[in-house]
Every structure is written in C-alpha cells, then in structure tokens.
C-alpha positions in Angstrom: 5.6 -18.6 16.5 5.7 -15.5 19.1 3.2 -12.9 18.6 4.3 -10.2 16.3 5.1 -6.8 18.2 4.3 -4.9 14.9 2.5 -5.3 11.8 5.5 -4.3 10.0 9.0 -4.0 11.1 12.0 -2.8 9.0 15.4 -2.5 10.5 18.5 -1.1 8.5 17.0 -2.5 5.3 19.2 -2.3 2.2 18.3 -3.6 -1.3 21.1 -3.2 -3.8 21.2 -3.7 -7.5 24.8 -4.3 -8.3 26.6 -1.2 -6.7 23.6 0.8 -6.5 21.6 0.7 -3.4 17.9 1.6 -4.2 17.1 1.2 -0.4 19.8 2.2 1.9 19.4 1.7 5.6 15.7 2.2 6.0 14.2 1.5 9.3 10.7 1.8 10.6 7.7 0.1 12.5 4.1 0.2 12.0 1.1 -1.2 14.2 -2.3 -2.3 13.1 -4.2 0.7 11.8 -1.2 2.6 11.3 -0.6 4.4 7.7 2.9 5.3 6.4 2.8 7.8 3.5 6.1 7.7 1.7 6.9 10.9 -0.5 9.8 11.4 -2.7 11.0 12.1 -6.2 11.3 9.3 -9.0 14.1 6.9 -8.6 14.2 7.5 -4.8 13.6 3.8 -4.1 10.1 3.8 -3.1 8.8 1.2 -5.3 11.8 -1.0 -4.4 10.9 -0.7 -0.7 7.1 -1.7 -1.5 8.7 -4.8 -3.6 10.8 -5.7 -0.5 7.7 -5.5 1.7 5.5 -7.4 -0.8 8.1 -10.3 -0.8 9.1 -9.8 -4.2 12.6 -8.7 -3.7 15.0 -10.3 -1.2 16.8 -7.8 1.3 20.5 -7.3 0.6 21.0 -6.4 4.1 19.0 -5.8 7.3 15.7 -7.2 8.0 12.0 -6.8 7.3 8.8 -8.6 8.5 5.1 -8.6 8.1 3.0 -9.9 11.0 6.2 -11.4 12.5 7.1 -13.3 9.3 10.5 -12.6 7.9 10.6 -11.5 4.4 10.6 -12.5 1.6 8.7 -15.3 3.4 6.8 -17.2 0.5 3.3 -18.1 0.8 3.2 -17.6 4.6 4.1 -13.9 4.2 1.9 -13.5 1.1 -1.3 -14.3 2.9 -0.9 -11.3 5.2 -0.1 -8.9 2.3 -2.5 -7.1 -0.1 -0.7 -5.1 -2.9 -2.5 -2.2 -4.7 -0.8 -0.4 -7.8 -1.8 2.6 -10.0 -2.6 0.0 -12.6 -5.6 -1.9 -11.7 -4.5 -5.3 -13.2 -8.2 -6.4 -13.2 -9.7 -8.6 -15.9 -11.7 -6.1 -17.9 -14.2 -8.6 -19.3 -15.1 -10.0 -16.0 -17.4 -8.4 -13.5 -16.2 -6.7 -10.3 -17.6 -9.6 -8.4 -15.8 -12.2 -10.8 -12.4 -10.5 -10.4 -12.6 -10.5 -6.5 -14.1 -14.0 -6.1 -11.2 -15.2 -8.4 -8.6 -13.7 -6.0 -10.3 -15.2 -3.0 -10.2 -18.7 -4.5 -6.6 -18.3 -5.3 -6.0 -17.3 -1.5 -8.0 -20.4 -0.4 -10.6 -18.2 1.2 -13.7 -20.1 2.4 -17.0 -19.4 0.4 -15.3 -17.1 -2.0 -18.5 -15.6 -3.3 -19.6 -14.6 0.1 -16.1 -12.9 0.9 -16.1 -11.1 -2.3 -19.8 -9.8 -1.6 -18.4 -8.6 1.8 -15.5 -6.5 0.5 -17.4 -5.0 -2.4 -20.0 -3.9 0.1 -17.1 -2.5 2.4 -15.7 -0.5 -0.7 -19.4 0.7 -1.5 -19.4 -1.4 -4.9 -22.2 -3.8 -4.2 -24.5 -2.0 -6.5 -22.1 -2.4 -9.4 -20.7 -6.0 -8.4 -22.1 -7.6 -11.6 -20.9 -4.7 -14.0 -17.9 -5.7 -16.2 -14.9 -3.8 -15.1 -14.3 -2.3 -18.5 -17.7 -0.1 -18.0 -16.4 1.2 -14.6 -15.0 4.4 -14.0 -11.3 4.8 -13.0 -12.0 5.5 -9.5 -14.5 2.5 -9.3 -12.0 0.1 -10.8 -9.6 1.3 -8.0 -12.1 0.4 -5.3 -12.4 -3.1 -6.9 -8.7 -3.5 -6.9 -8.8 -2.6 -3.2 -11.5 -5.3 -2.7 -9.5 -7.8 -4.7 -6.2 -7.2 -2.7 -8.0 -7.3 0.7 -10.5 -10.2 0.2 -8.2 -12.4 2.3 -7.9 -9.8 5.1 -4.3 -9.1 4.9 -2.6 -7.7 8.0 -0.8 -5.2 5.6 -1.9 -3.4 2.6 0.8 -1.8 0.2 0.0 0.8 -2.3 2.0 2.3 -5.0 0.8 5.5 -6.5 -2.9 4.7 -5.9 -4.1 8.3 -6.7 -2.5 8.4 -10.2 -5.1 9.1 -12.8 -8.1 9.9 -10.6 -10.3 13.0 -10.5 -11.3 14.7 -7.5 -14.1 12.5 -7.1 -12.2 9.3 -7.5 -9.5 10.4 -5.1 -12.2 11.3 -2.6 -13.7 7.8 -2.9 -10.3 6.1 -2.7 -9.3 8.1 0.4 -12.7 6.9 2.1 -12.0 3.2 1.2 -8.5 3.4 2.6 -9.9 5.0 5.6 -12.3 1.7 6.1 -9.1 -0.4 5.7 -7.2 1.5 8.6 -10.4 1.4 10.6 -10.6 -2.5 10.0 -7.1 -2.8 11.6 -4.9 -3.1 8.5 -1.6 -1.2 8.3 -0.9 0.7 5.2 2.4 1.6 3.5 1.4 4.1 0.7 3.8 5.4 -1.8 2.4 8.7 -3.4 3.3 12.0 -5.0 0.0 13.6 -3.5 1.2 15.3 -0.3 -2.5 16.4 0.6 -4.0 13.1 0.2 -1.1 11.1 1.8 -1.0 13.4 4.8 -4.8 13.2 5.3 -4.6 9.4 5.7 -1.1 9.0 7.3 -0.3 8.4 10.7 3.6 8.5 9.9 5.1 10.2 7.0 8.5 9.8 5.2 10.3 11.5 2.5 12.5 9.2 0.6 15.7 10.4 -1.4 18.5 8.4 -2.8 17.4 5.4 -1.0 17.0 6.8 2.6 14.5 8.4 4.7 15.6 12.0 4.7 12.6 12.5 7.0 10.6 10.2 9.1 8.0 11.3 11.7 4.5 11.0 13.2 1.9 12.9 11.2 0.4 14.5 14.4 3.3 16.8 14.7 3.6 18.0 11.0 2.1 21.4 9.9 1.1 20.4 6.0 2.3 23.7 4.6 5.7 23.9 6.3 6.1 20.0 5.3 5.1 20.7 1.6 7.9 23.6 1.5 10.4 21.4 3.2 9.5 18.6 0.8 10.3 20.7 -2.2 13.7 21.7 -0.6 14.6 18.1 -0.1 13.5 16.9 -3.7 15.5 19.8 -5.2 18.6 19.0 -3.1 18.4 15.3 -4.4 17.9 16.3 -8.0 
C-alpha cells in the first residue's frame, strides 16, 4: 500500500439516514500532529462525522480514510484509531492499569503491562495506576480513558465532547494530556462546545451546521473573540 499523504482525508463525505443527511458534503485533511476542533449546535452532525471516522458508520457518498485505509475499513482501520467520549466507559471496579492493560491485550499490543504503564506515565497517572477507577476524580478518569484509547499508538484520536462535566482543574489536565498526544504525532478530531479549550488546542477549526462545515479554516488566522461572535450568529441562523 502506498504511503498515506495525510493522517485523515475526507472528501465530499455524505452520511444519510433515510432522507436526512447528517453529514452533507464535508471535506478536510489532517496531517500528523494536527488537531481539528469541530464546533456546532446539537444535531448538526458532529457525532455522525466522528462515527464515520471511527469506522462505525459507512459513508453514503464521498470517501474518508485514516492512515491511507478507506473507511469503514474493519480491523485494519481500527488499529489506527483511538476513540474518546465524554462517558469514560471504564470498568469501575478495575484499576486504571487493569483497564488500560485490557485494551492493550484486545489490540494485540506486545507486553500489555509495560504498554499500559507507559501511557499512564504519559498521562501523569502512574502514581494512581493501581487505584480502582471508581475512586478517581472525573478528570483522572478522563486521563485513564485517553491512556486506554492510545495504548496501541493510534494514528488518529477522535474525541466527542471530552470536556463535558470537568471542572477547571480537570479541563486543564485534559488539555495538557491532549497536547502530549499532538506532540507525539497523533492527529486529533475533537467535537466540543467549549470554544476556548477547542481553539487553544486546534490547528484547524470548523463550525458545523445542518451537516455541513459553515466555516473551516486554520487556527492561526482566527481571532478568538470575533470567532465566538461569528459562531453565535451561525448557530442562531441554524436554529
């Protein structure tokens, strides 16, 4: 297989549910270390877009690929993908280490215990590795979720509202953890309502309304205050 030009490539992507197009003609590309922050109102199609990129939904039209693998792609695509939701989906009775090690085993990672220890260290959770998840704060649980989703060294990490339910300290810890992922070369696609946190991490930003990207641009050219005003206008028009 030829070397992939981009970590993520999406071209004229459509995902329809009957007559309704949840994703309608979206196109973008991300390279290693890029982060696309996708903003938009509820029902705009953001989660449907993530589910296509995760290989959980088949494109109706257009195309999408991860690390050069056309989606949905099956196991070959899934080994390149890490998915993180606002719901941790961790096993609460197991320790942080046990949760991450289990994921490593499912992905066939060599030496799962060592791999789990490595990513927990990256997420600054090594000191709590043997603590049951139910005893961890929300922010710590989210860091364990990231460790579990990245223990197999995915090319692309998908995040669905990762800041939901976090206090200021938890949000700061999550931002730092996501920065580590970018520095390691992972491309991120993050759906969030948090404009401040999203823009702080992003290399690219998009506003999604009615299944389309009403705005898509590099982060470097964005004035955060003007962007927030424009976002409110776009969301109001879409309501």
